[in-house]
N, CA, C and O of each residue as an XYZ file, in Angstrom:
372
protein
N     -13.663     18.085     -2.127
C     -12.768     18.752     -3.012
C     -11.363     18.209     -2.764
O     -10.941     18.058     -1.617
N     -10.668     17.928     -3.811
C      -9.301     17.436     -3.725
C      -8.328     18.464     -4.278
O      -8.657     19.243     -5.173
N      -7.135     18.445     -3.729
C      -6.075     19.287     -4.268
C      -5.730     18.790     -5.669
O      -5.677     17.584     -5.906
N      -5.498     19.709     -6.589
C      -5.142     19.344     -7.950
C      -3.762     18.699     -7.960
O      -2.798     19.282     -7.465
N      -3.669     17.512     -8.516
C      -2.397     16.781     -8.608
C      -2.051     16.661    -10.091
O      -2.251     15.613    -10.706
N      -1.535     17.740    -10.649
C      -1.302     17.847    -12.083
C      -0.271     16.884    -12.657
O      -0.234     16.675    -13.870
N       0.559     16.300    -11.815
C       1.562     15.374    -12.337
C       1.046     13.941    -12.442
O       1.762     13.063    -12.923
N      -0.177     13.695    -12.002
C      -0.783     12.379    -12.170
C      -0.446     11.380    -11.079
O       0.011     11.743     -9.995
N      -0.682     10.116    -11.392
C      -0.561      9.043    -10.418
C       0.888      8.658    -10.145
O       1.737      8.687    -11.037
N       1.146      8.301     -8.906
C       2.476      7.839     -8.500
C       2.888      6.609     -9.298
O       4.046      6.486     -9.699
N       1.952      5.705     -9.528
C       2.265      4.468    -10.259
C       2.795      4.763    -11.657
O       3.715      4.097    -12.131
N       2.212      5.764    -12.317
C       2.659      6.137    -13.663
C       4.126      6.571    -13.636
O       4.907      6.193    -14.510
N       4.491      7.356    -12.640
C       5.865      7.831    -12.534
C       6.830      6.695    -12.185
O       7.950      6.645    -12.694
N       6.387      5.791    -11.318
C       7.230      4.654    -10.966
C       7.423      3.739    -12.174
O       8.527      3.248    -12.411
N       6.369      3.511    -12.926
C       6.468      2.665    -14.127
C       7.446      3.264    -15.138
O       8.237      2.548    -15.751
N       7.382      4.569    -15.301
C       8.258      5.238    -16.258
C       9.721      5.216    -15.801
O      10.629      4.997    -16.602
N       9.932      5.447    -14.496
C      11.301      5.514    -13.966
C      11.893      4.132    -13.705
O      13.114      3.979    -13.702
N      11.062      3.140    -13.490
C      11.559      1.812    -13.142
C      11.793      1.665    -11.653
O      11.434      0.647    -11.060
N      12.395      2.682    -11.046
C      12.579      2.732     -9.604
C      12.861      4.166     -9.201
O      13.337      4.963    -10.009
N      12.570      4.494     -7.957
C      12.838      5.823     -7.433
C      14.136      5.798     -6.635
O      14.559      4.754     -6.139
N      14.754      6.959     -6.523
C      15.945      7.068     -5.679
C      15.540      6.844     -4.217
O      14.364      6.945     -3.865
N      16.509      6.546     -3.396
C      16.240      6.339     -1.970
C      15.660      7.603     -1.351
O      14.741      7.529     -0.535
N      16.184      8.752     -1.730
C      15.685     10.031     -1.185
C      14.227     10.263     -1.575
O      13.406     10.634     -0.737
N      13.914     10.044     -2.842
C      12.538     10.256     -3.311
C      11.597      9.245     -2.665
O      10.491      9.601     -2.257
N      12.024      7.995     -2.569
C      11.199      6.958     -1.937
C      10.934      7.286     -0.479
O       9.806      7.156     -0.005
N      11.977      7.714      0.239
C      11.793      8.018      1.660
C      10.864      9.210      1.857
O      10.115      9.261      2.832
N      10.911     10.165      0.938
C      10.000     11.308      1.014
C       8.551     10.857      0.851
O       7.675     11.288      1.601
N       8.300      9.990     -0.129
C       6.940      9.487     -0.343
C       6.464      8.655      0.842
O       5.310      8.768      1.255
N       7.341      7.825      1.388
C       6.969      6.995      2.540
C       6.667      7.864      3.750
O       5.732      7.586      4.501
N       7.459      8.918      3.942
C       7.207      9.850      5.043
C       5.845     10.517      4.892
O       5.098     10.629      5.864
N       5.517     10.963      3.672
C       4.228     11.603      3.429
C       3.075     10.621      3.629
O       2.046     10.972      4.205
N       3.251      9.408      3.157
C       2.215      8.390      3.305
C       2.004      8.036      4.774
O       0.866      7.860      5.210
N       3.080      7.932      5.533
C       2.971      7.647      6.967
C       2.212      8.759      7.683
O       1.374      8.488      8.543
N       2.501      9.999      7.333
C       1.788     11.130      7.926
C       0.303     11.076      7.584
O      -0.546     11.353      8.432
N      -0.004     10.721      6.349
C      -1.404     10.617      5.924
C      -2.122      9.510      6.697
O      -3.266      9.690      7.114
N      -1.464      8.370      6.890
C      -2.079      7.270      7.632
C      -2.312      7.645      9.088
O      -3.345      7.292      9.657
N      -1.370      8.355      9.700
C      -1.567      8.817     11.076
C      -2.757      9.771     11.161
O      -3.554      9.691     12.096
N      -2.876     10.666     10.193
C      -4.008     11.592     10.150
C      -5.328     10.830     10.039
O      -6.280     11.115     10.766
N      -5.379      9.861      9.125
C      -6.602      9.065      8.955
C      -6.953      8.326     10.233
O      -8.125      8.246     10.602
N      -5.955      7.786     10.910
C      -6.196      7.070     12.158
C      -6.796      8.006     13.208
O      -7.730      7.627     13.915
N      -6.269      9.218     13.312
C      -6.799     10.188     14.279
C      -8.239     10.572     13.950
O      -9.011     10.910     14.847
N      -8.602     10.521     12.676
C      -9.963     10.862     12.243
C     -10.888      9.637     12.234
O     -12.031      9.724     11.786
N     -10.394      8.507     12.724
C     -11.159      7.262     12.812
C     -11.613      6.733     11.449
O     -12.680      6.130     11.330
N     -10.797      6.963     10.435
C     -11.053      6.378      9.126
C     -10.416      4.998      9.130
O      -9.256      4.840      9.510
N     -11.163      4.026      8.716
C     -10.715      2.639      8.798
C      -9.867      2.225      7.611
O     -10.132      2.603      6.470
N      -8.851      1.447      7.903
C      -8.052      0.814      6.867
C      -8.369     -0.670      6.925
O      -8.259     -1.292      7.982
N      -8.758     -1.228      5.809
C      -9.142     -2.635      5.746
C      -8.297     -3.338      4.702
O      -7.621     -2.696      3.897
N      -8.340     -4.646      4.721
C      -7.608     -5.447      3.754
C      -8.629     -6.158      2.861
O      -9.552     -6.802      3.360
N      -8.462     -6.041      1.554
C      -9.384     -6.678      0.614
C      -9.026     -8.152      0.442
O      -8.017     -8.625      0.965
N      -9.860     -8.860     -0.291
C      -9.586    -10.272     -0.593
C      -8.296    -10.443     -1.380
O      -7.681    -11.509     -1.359
N      -7.893     -9.382     -2.077
C      -6.685     -9.441     -2.892
C      -5.465     -8.953     -2.109
O      -4.422     -8.653     -2.690
N      -5.608     -8.880     -0.793
C      -4.558     -8.475      0.140
C      -4.014     -7.083     -0.180
O      -2.814     -6.834     -0.058
N      -4.888     -6.197     -0.581
C      -4.497     -4.809     -0.761
C      -5.259     -3.957      0.248
O      -6.357     -4.314      0.674
N      -4.670     -2.841      0.620
C      -5.268     -1.976      1.615
C      -6.384     -1.153      0.993
O      -6.265     -0.670     -0.133
N      -7.470     -1.001      1.741
C      -8.628     -0.236      1.303
C      -8.950      0.775      2.392
O      -9.021      0.420      3.568
N      -9.146      2.027      2.010
C      -9.543      3.049      2.970
C     -11.058      3.047      3.023
O     -11.717      3.132      1.987
N     -11.611      2.950      4.209
C     -13.057      2.882      4.353
C     -13.574      3.946      5.294
O     -13.023      4.147      6.377
N     -14.617      4.621      4.893
C     -15.319      5.570      5.749
C     -16.682      4.951      6.022
O     -17.483      4.771      5.105
N     -16.939      4.629      7.270
C     -18.172      3.941      7.595
C     -19.302      4.890      7.958
O     -20.219      4.509      8.686
N     -19.248      6.120      7.461
C     -20.317      7.077      7.710
C     -21.651      6.615      7.157
O     -22.699      7.005      7.672
N     -21.635      5.787      6.112
C     -22.873      5.276      5.531
C     -23.326      3.985      6.187
O     -24.441      3.533      5.928
N     -22.511      3.383      7.017
C     -22.854      2.097      7.631
C     -23.730      2.322      8.851
O     -23.471      3.208      9.666
N     -24.752      1.520      8.961
C     -25.653      1.614     10.103
C     -26.435      0.320     10.225
O     -26.718     -0.344      9.228
N     -26.784     -0.035     11.460
C     -27.699     -1.155     11.658
C     -29.084     -0.555     11.808
O     -29.348      0.155     12.778
N     -29.961     -0.825     10.876
C     -31.323     -0.302     10.926
C     -32.272     -1.427     10.564
O     -32.061     -2.116      9.565
N     -33.330     -1.629     11.372
C     -34.270     -2.718     11.087
C     -34.987     -2.578      9.752
O     -35.283     -3.582      9.103
N     -35.272     -1.349      9.330
C     -35.972     -1.134      8.066
C     -34.998     -0.889      6.933
O     -33.783     -0.946      7.118
N     -35.544     -0.617      5.756
C     -34.711     -0.360      4.589
C     -34.286      1.092      4.459
O     -33.401      1.403      3.662
N     -34.902      1.993      5.229
C     -34.579      3.415      5.125
C     -34.264      3.977      6.491
O     -34.828      3.557      7.502
N     -33.353      4.936      6.505
C     -33.068      5.672      7.739
C     -33.878      6.956      7.719
O     -34.233      7.466      6.656
N     -34.163      7.466      8.897
C     -34.896      8.724      9.010
C     -33.976      9.872      9.409
O     -34.449     10.937      9.807
N     -32.690      9.666      9.305
C     -31.706     10.682      9.669
C     -30.709     10.854      8.530
O     -30.697     10.087      7.567
N     -29.879     11.876      8.664
C     -28.796     12.046      7.700
C     -27.869     10.853      7.778
O     -27.660     10.298      8.857
N     -27.319     10.458      6.665
C     -26.334      9.375      6.687
C     -25.144      9.782      5.842
O     -25.275     10.466      4.827
N     -24.005      9.350      6.283
C     -22.764      9.716      5.629
C     -21.940     10.608      6.534
O     -22.374     10.968      7.628
N     -20.781     10.953      6.086
C     -19.903     11.834      6.848
C     -20.313     13.263      6.557
O     -20.334     13.681      5.399
N     -20.640     14.020      7.598
C     -21.223     15.346      7.447
C     -20.423     16.252      6.514
O     -21.003     16.975      5.704
N     -19.107     16.218      6.623
C     -18.277     17.098      5.780
C     -18.391     16.776      4.295
O     -18.040     17.611      3.461
N     -18.872     15.583      3.944
C     -18.914     15.174      2.540
C     -20.337     15.025      2.004
O     -20.527     14.546      0.886
N     -21.330     15.427      2.783
C     -22.712     15.338      2.322
C     -23.008     16.467      1.335
O     -22.471     17.567      1.465
N     -23.864     16.192      0.347
C     -24.252     17.262     -0.573
C     -25.133     18.283      0.150
O     -25.830     17.926      1.100
N     -25.114     19.526     -0.276
C     -25.878     20.590      0.397
C     -27.365     20.284      0.539
O     -27.979     20.652      1.540
N     -27.953     19.610     -0.459
C     -29.392     19.332     -0.377
C     -29.734     18.371      0.753
O     -30.846     18.417      1.280
N     -28.808     17.505      1.135
C     -29.058     16.622      2.270
C     -28.919     17.394      3.589
O     -29.708     17.199      4.514
N     -27.926     18.258      3.664
C     -27.717     19.040      4.886
C     -28.865     20.009      5.109
O     -29.287     20.220      6.246
N     -29.379     20.608      4.021
C     -30.463     21.582      4.143
C     -31.817     20.916      4.458
O     -32.772     21.593      4.837
N     -31.886     19.598      4.298
C     -33.116     18.894      4.630
C     -33.999     18.588      3.452
O     -35.021     17.923      3.619
N     -33.649     19.046      2.262
C     -34.494     18.786      1.110
C     -34.325     17.350      0.610
O     -35.141     16.879     -0.183
N     -33.286     16.651      1.056
C     -33.091     15.254      0.684
C     -32.392     14.544      1.833
O     -31.240     14.132      1.692
N     -33.074     14.391      2.979
C     -32.438     13.909      4.188
C     -32.570     12.407      4.390
O     -31.872     11.845      5.235
N     -33.432     11.747      3.651
C     -33.608     10.305      3.856
C     -32.665      9.537      2.966
O     -32.402      9.927      1.829
N     -32.155      8.433      3.496
C     -31.214      7.617      2.751
C     -31.768      6.213      2.541
O     -32.447      5.670      3.412
N     -31.478      5.633      1.392
C     -31.858      4.247      1.129
C     -30.892      3.310      1.804
O     -31.040      2.092      1.702
């Protein structure tokens, strides 16, 4: 579940304004820095794509398994659907 962000994407606002004031920019940078520190503490990976842009990665689905299927839950527990947690759909491809 995500918090409702009724004002839309930051890029849309930047495109419309052309540039942000120093105060507004510093506020956004401060918030983004706090978010990155939080992600780091939660062991969420930040990677760089081929296009040299940052990508947030959660490796909860990554596993080395000799076969094509796992016999355990896969993914980050907080984000699994209820049917997987309850055991009615616990196997992953």
